[in-house]
C-alpha positions, -999 to +999 in steps of 0.1 A: -498+060+089-528+047+074-533+019+100-528+043+127-555+069+112-578+040+113-574+032+145-583+065+156-616+066+137-622+033+151-615+044+188-642+071+184-668+047+170-660+025+200-669+056+224-702+061+207-691+088+189-695+083+151-671+102+131-685+133+116-667+142+078-648+174+082-639+170+044-649+154+013-622+148-016-621+128-048-598+111-073-597+095-103-623+118-117-617+130-154-650+125-171-674+118-151-699+144-133-687+151-101-723+161-093-735+126-097-709+112-078-718+136-052-752+125-056-743+089-054-719+093-023-756+105+000-736+125+024-717+159+025-693+173+047-707+179+082-722+144+080-718+110+098-701+086+078-720+064+053-734+036+076-725+008+046-690+013+031-699-014+003-735-004-007-722+032-012-695+019-033-721+005-054-741+031-058-709+051-072-701+026-096-735+028-111-726+068-120-719+066-159-684+056-166-674+044-133-659+011-134-646+008-097-653+030-066-634+029-034-640+047+003-613+057+025-619+076+058-588+090+072-580+108+104-582+139+110-592+177+101-599+192+131-606+159+148-631+153+120-628+122+091-616+129+058-633+110+034-617+103+001-634+092-030-618+072-054-630+062-091-617+041-120-633+054-151-637+032-183-604+035-205-587+051-175-550+037-166-553+009-142-526-004-117-525-043-116-517-063-094-500-098-091-525-132-083-517-140-046-491-163-043-497-200-029-463-213-016-464-225+024-435-205+032-440-187+069-418-166+089-400-178+121-422-171+152-396-149+167-399-124+140-438-125+137-442-120+175-416-092+177-437-075+148-470-077+170-452-062+198-441-034+176-474-028+166-488-024+199-459+000+211-468+023+180-503+025+193-487+031+226-467+061+210-497+074+188-515+083+219-484+100+236-477+120+200-445+104+197-449+095+159-415+108+151-387+087+130-352+086+116-347+072+085-312+082+077-300+045+079-322+030+053-348+020+077-372+036+106-361+044+141-386+056+160-384+083+188-404+066+212-382+041+229-407+014+230-411+014+194-374+017+185-367-012+209-387-037+188-371-017+157-338-024+169-343-061+175-355-062+135-316-057+125-303-086+139-334-108+126-333-096+091-297-108+087-301-140+105-334-145+086-328-129+053-334-159+027-366-170+046-379-131+046-373-132+007-390-166+001-423-153+024-424-120+006-427-138-027-442-174-021-459-175+008-500-174+010-505-155+042-507-119+035-500-111+072-465-130+069-458-111+036-466-076+050-443-085+080-417-095+059-421-067+036-412-044+067-388-063+082-366-071+051-360-035+059-337-034+085-313-060+061-277-051+059-269-019+042-241-035+018-238-041-018-245-078-016-279-075-001-294-043-007-300-053-043-313-081-033-339-066-008-348-035-036-359-063-061-378-083-035-395-050-022-400-040-061-418-069-065-443-068-033-452-033-046-477-054-067-488-076-041-528-077-041-527-069-008-527-030+004-509-037+036-481-057+018-475-031-005-476-001+021-451-022+042-428-023+006-432+013+003-425+021+034-392+001+035-384+012+000-391+053+009-364+045+042-338+031+017-344+061-006-337+084+021-304+069+030-297+068-007-304+105-013-280+115+020-253+087+008-255+079-029-243+041-038-238+026-070-255-005-058-286+013-040-308+023-068-347+023-070-365+020-100-394+049-100-415+027-125-446+011-103-440+041-079-455+063-106-478+038-119-494+035-085-503+070-089-530+058-108-543+033-083-577+032-068-563+027-033-556+058-018-523+048+002-509+033-030-509+066-046-500+091-014-469+069+000-457+066-038-459+103-037-439+107-007-414+083-021-413+098-057-406+134-038-374+116-023-363+101-058-369+136-077-345+158-053-316+153-076-338+166-107-331+136-131-343+144-164-354+112-174-373+106-145-390+139-146-398+131-182-414+096-172-434+111-148-450+141-171-460+113-194-473+087-167-483+109-134-488+143-141-531+135-140-534+120-106-503+144-096-527+176-105-556+161-087-536+152-056-523+185-054-556+202-051-568+181-023-583+204+008-559+184+035-527+204+034-504+176+041-523+153+019-512+177-008-483+190-003-459+159-016-480+159-048-480+199-049-443+198-048-439+170-072-458+192-095-437+222-091-406+203-100-421+187-133-429+225-140-393+236-137-397+251-105-368+256-078-380+242-046-376+278-031-402+288-059-425+259-050-426+270-015-435+303-021-464+293-043-475+266-016-480+293+008-498+320-014-536+319-013-547+312-046-537+273-047-561+265-069-543+288-095-507+279-091-516+241-093-536+249-131-502+274-141-477+241-128-502+213-148-498+240-179-459+247-177-454+205-170-472+193-196-450+174-221 
C-alpha cells in the first residue's frame, strides 16, 4: 500500500497543504546516537516534512557510524504524515540487490495497458475507501468492482504469456516492465507444474534493485503464502530466507511487507523457521514492534511473540495491554537464542 500512501501525501501537496509530521520513528539504529540523529534530521513531530529529502539524508549520513540513511513519509496518523528515518550503520547486516538486468525483454502491450488501467482503478477505489482484498485463491481479488475487473483479466493473460512474464522478471532492463511482470505473474495457473517456477522467479525478484519490483514480488508471494496456509500443497513451498534478510533492508517497505508475509509463514510454528528468525531477524523485529503507529508495529509484535513461544491469544492480550514497551522488552528477552 506504500504507493497509495504516497499518492495521499502528493494530493495534499498538490492542494497547497504541506503535510505535517504526526509521528517520527527510526529503524536500523543500534549504536548510533538517537539524539545526534534527531539533530541532523532537523524536524520534529508537528513540523512540516523536510523540504529536501536528499539534503536531510546527507546530514544523517554525517552522524558518527552511519553509512547510509533513508527517509520515508507514509500516510497517515490522524491525517498527518508518518516520517520513518532508516539508517544503516557500519558493520550492520546489509541486504544486497542484484545488479540491474540488461536484457531487451518487454511485456506485450495488452499486459502493460491492463496494469496501467488497474492502477487508475486502484486510485478511484482508494478515494471510495474500498481497499479490501481476498488472497485465498493465491492472488489478489479486490472487493472494488473496478479493480477486480482488471485483476480477473490478469488470469488469462498470465497463463497465455507466462514464459514472457518469467523472462521479463529476470532479464528486462526496464524496471516498470519487471514490476508489472512481478505482479501479473501471481495470477498464473495454480498447479504443480507452474507454481514452483513462478515462486522461483518471484524469489529472484526479491533482490531486484528496484523498490517497486521487490514490493510487487512480495505481494505476489504473500498471496501464494495465504493460499498455501489454507490449502497446503507439497508443490507450494516458499523459502523465508530473503524475507528474513529483508528485515535488515534500508527500505521501509521491504521490512514491513516482508514482516507481513512472515506472519503467514510462521502460523504453523515450524521450529526451524523460528530458530532462523531468532538468529537473523530478532533485532529489527524488536525495533519495528516498538513503532508508534500501531498498524505498522503489529506484524512485528506478533512475530516477536511467536519467537518468544507465546500463543496467539497471549500475544493478543499483550498487544492490548497498556505497557507495550515493557512487553516488547520481555518478549525479546524470551526470544533471544
